[in-house]
N, C-alpha and C positions, 0 to 999 in steps of 0.2 A: 492670535487666538487659534488654538488648534481644535479641530473637530473631533469629537469623541466617536469611536466606532460603535456600531450596534452592540457589539460584545460588551463594551464598557457601559453603554447606556442601559443594557438589560440587567447588568449586575454581575457579569463574569460567569465563570464555570459553574458556580453553585446554583445560580438561577437557571442557567441553561439546563443543568441536570434536573432541577425541579420541573421545568417546562417539559422536558422529554419524558420524565417519569409520569407526569400528569397526562400527557398525550397518549402514552401507551396504556395507562390505567383506563382512560376513557375508551380507547380502541378495544380494549379487552372486555369491557363490561357494558358498553352502550350499544344497543342493537342498531342505532343509526349508523354505526361505523363497521357493520358486519362485513361488507364487501371488501374493505381494505384489511380487516383483521384476518380474513381467510387467506390473504396473500402472504402472511407472515408465518414463521415457524411457531409451534406451540409454545416453546420457551422463548420469551422476548428479551432475554438478557443481552444477547449479542446485538439485537436490533437497537435496543436502548443505548448501548455503548456506541455503536456506529453512528447513530443519529446525533448523539451528544457531541461526539468528536467532530463530525461533519459540521454541525452548526457552530461550533467553536471557531473553526477556521473561516467558514462562510461569512460569519458575522464580524470578522476582523480580529479575532482572538488567536490564540496559539493554533497552529495548523496540525492539530492532533490526528486527524484522519489521514492526511497526506504523509505525516511522519510515519504512520504505521503501514499504510497500504499504497502510497503513491497517489497519483491523480484519481479522483473519484469516478470518472467516466460514468456519471449517473445514468444517462440514457441507456448505455450498453448494459450496465448492471441490472437495470430494471426491465430490460427487453423480454426476459422469460415470463414476465407477468402481464396479463391482459389489463392494461390501464386505459380506461376511457374517461369520458366526462364525469360519470358517476363516481369513479374511484378518485379522480382528481378532486372533485368537489367534496367528497367525504374526507379525504386527507386534509384539505384546507379547512373544512368545518371543524374537524377534530383539533387541529392546531389552533384555530381561533378560539375555541372553547377552552383549550389548555392555557392560552395566553390570558384569557379573562380570569380563569380560576387562579392563575399565578400572579395576578395583579399587575400585568404589564400595562404601562401607561398607554392611554388611548392613542396618542400621536405616534408613539413607537410601534404599537400594535398595527396601526394603519400602514406605516412604512414597511414593517416586516411582512405583513400580509400581501402587500403589492409585490414585493420582491419574491416571496415564496410562491405567489401565483405564477410568476414567470417560470420558476423552477418546476413546479408541479405540472404546468401545462406542457413543458418540454418533455416530461416523462411519458406523456400520452403516446400510446402506440396503437390505439383503436380509434376509429373515426367518431364513434359516439359513446 
């Protein structure tokens, strides 16, 4: 019996794109996510693409981000932005809401949230 990847379990590139689009729609409209929205460019098109490409490879699907840009070097790429506990928690909250809105199964959401917490916490470059 082979184990399915998170990419397969989530539903592949179409669902990842829906998730990313919902994530950025929430970030763009919900004042609860203002602190992370202001860290992004006005036009979110590139951000949407990069996150979808990253999540594809990160979740076990096609390595779309690394095919285009090489290793993500996430911490280094995020270093110009002040990321503390509030920004980490807003990012995670926005993603959790997007997963709920996209109908991600609770067990899979829990697994993805735990893994994304590690990534988001690693991005922190501020003590608080």
